[in-house]
C-alpha positions in Angstrom: 28.9 17.9 -5.0 27.9 21.6 -4.6 27.1 23.3 -1.4 23.4 23.4 -2.3 23.0 19.5 -2.4 25.0 19.3 1.1 22.4 21.7 2.6 19.7 19.7 0.8 20.8 16.2 2.1 21.5 17.8 5.7 17.7 19.3 5.7 16.2 16.0 4.6 18.2 13.9 7.2 17.1 16.2 10.2 13.6 17.0 8.8 12.8 13.2 8.4 13.7 12.5 12.0 11.3 15.3 13.2 8.3 14.6 11.4 5.6 14.0 13.8 2.3 11.7 13.3 -1.1 13.9 13.6 -2.8 12.4 16.5 -6.6 12.2 16.1 -7.5 11.2 19.5 -5.5 10.7 22.6 -7.1 9.1 26.0 -5.5 8.4 29.4 -5.9 4.9 30.9 -4.8 2.9 34.0 -3.2 -0.1 32.3 -2.4 -3.6 33.2 -0.4 -6.0 31.0 0.9 -9.3 31.3 2.6 -10.9 28.6 5.7 -12.9 27.9 8.7 -10.7 28.7 6.3 -7.7 29.5 4.5 -6.9 32.8 3.2 -3.4 33.6 0.4 -1.9 35.9 0.3 1.9 35.7 -0.8 4.7 33.9 -0.6 5.1 30.1 -2.1 6.9 27.1 -3.4 5.5 24.0 -3.2 7.5 21.0 -4.9 7.1 17.7 -4.0 8.6 14.2 -4.2 7.7 10.6 -3.1 4.1 10.0 -1.5 3.8 13.6 -2.4 3.2 17.2 0.3 4.0 19.9 0.3 3.1 23.5 2.6 4.8 25.9 3.0 3.4 29.3 4.5 5.7 32.2 5.9 4.6 35.7 6.4 7.6 38.1 5.9 10.0 35.2 8.8 8.3 33.1 8.0 6.7 29.8 8.8 3.1 30.2 7.2 1.5 27.0 6.4 3.3 23.8 4.3 0.7 21.6 3.6 1.9 18.1 1.4 -0.3 15.7 1.2 0.4 12.0 2.6 -1.9 9.5 5.0 -3.2 12.0 4.7 -3.1 15.7 7.6 -1.0 17.6 8.5 -1.3 21.1 10.9 1.8 22.3 12.2 1.9 18.5 12.7 -1.8 18.0 10.4 -2.9 15.2 9.1 -6.4 14.7 6.5 -7.7 11.9 3.0 -8.3 13.6 3.8 -12.2 13.1 7.4 -11.8 14.7 5.8 -9.7 17.7 3.0 -12.4 18.4 5.7 -15.1 18.4 8.1 -13.2 20.8 5.5 -11.4 23.0 2.3 -13.2 22.6 1.6 -16.5 20.8 2.3 -17.5 17.2 -1.2 -18.9 17.2 -2.8 -15.1 17.2 -3.9 -13.4 13.9 -1.3 -10.5 13.1 -3.7 -7.7 13.9 -5.0 -9.1 17.2 -3.2 -6.5 19.2 -4.2 -3.5 17.0 -7.7 -4.6 17.0 -7.9 -5.0 20.7 -6.4 -1.5 21.3 -8.8 -0.2 18.6 -11.7 -1.8 20.6 -12.6 -3.9 17.3 -13.6 -7.4 17.2 -11.1 -10.1 16.9 -11.1 -13.7 15.2 -13.4 -12.7 12.8 -16.3 -11.9 15.3 -16.2 -15.5 16.7 -18.4 -15.8 19.8 -19.4 -12.1 19.3 -22.3 -10.8 21.4 -23.2 -7.2 21.1 -24.6 -5.2 24.1 -25.5 -1.5 25.1 -21.9 -0.5 26.1 -20.0 -2.5 23.4 -19.5 -6.2 23.0 -18.1 -9.4 24.3 -16.4 -12.5 23.0 -15.6 -15.9 24.1 -13.2 -17.8 21.8 -12.2 -21.3 22.7 -10.3 -22.7 20.0 -6.7 -24.2 19.1 -5.1 -23.9 22.6 -6.6 -20.6 23.1 -9.3 -19.6 25.5 -10.0 -15.9 25.3 -12.5 -13.5 27.1 -12.6 -10.1 25.4 -14.7 -7.3 26.5 -15.1 -3.7 25.2 -17.8 -1.9 27.6 -17.6 1.9 27.4 -14.4 3.1 28.6 -12.7 -0.3 29.3 -10.8 -2.9 27.3 -10.5 -6.2 28.8 -8.5 -9.0 27.1 -7.4 -12.3 28.8 -6.2 -15.4 27.3 -6.6 -18.0 30.0 -4.6 -20.6 28.0 -1.7 -18.5 27.4 -1.8 -16.4 30.7 -1.9 -13.2 28.8 -3.7 -10.0 30.2 -4.5 -6.4 28.5 -6.6 -4.4 30.8 -7.5 -0.9 30.2 -9.7 1.4 32.2 -10.0 5.0 30.9 -9.5 8.0 33.4 -11.8 10.5 33.1 -11.2 14.1 33.5 
């Protein structure tokens, strides 16, 4: 193998690790999350890009959780299929895109119980051992599953 191929392989390996995704929008939030194996209440950043959503959570200015959602869901570089993530951290009863839709402020469960209002919308869902209250109101995201004791609450920090 010639030197040219070794240099090319070297560049490809290191360039692949340094590729950054384009961030289309980044917002800071006070974040409260209560799930199986995951509890958090502090500051975070919600970032949106082409085909991905990323939630970075900080405690005392240290990154404690980096959650990236695209084709898979990755937590601090450990990736799971969306179904596997739901099974491990939420409940297998959830649709695979539920977490992404919540963070993207989109309706869930095909708009079951959907009520539009001036600042966003609200959904009350009661089916299959799931009782969810989901509210998007201006700069707030509120998702509570009363049956499974999950909470995702984000309040945007203006500034």
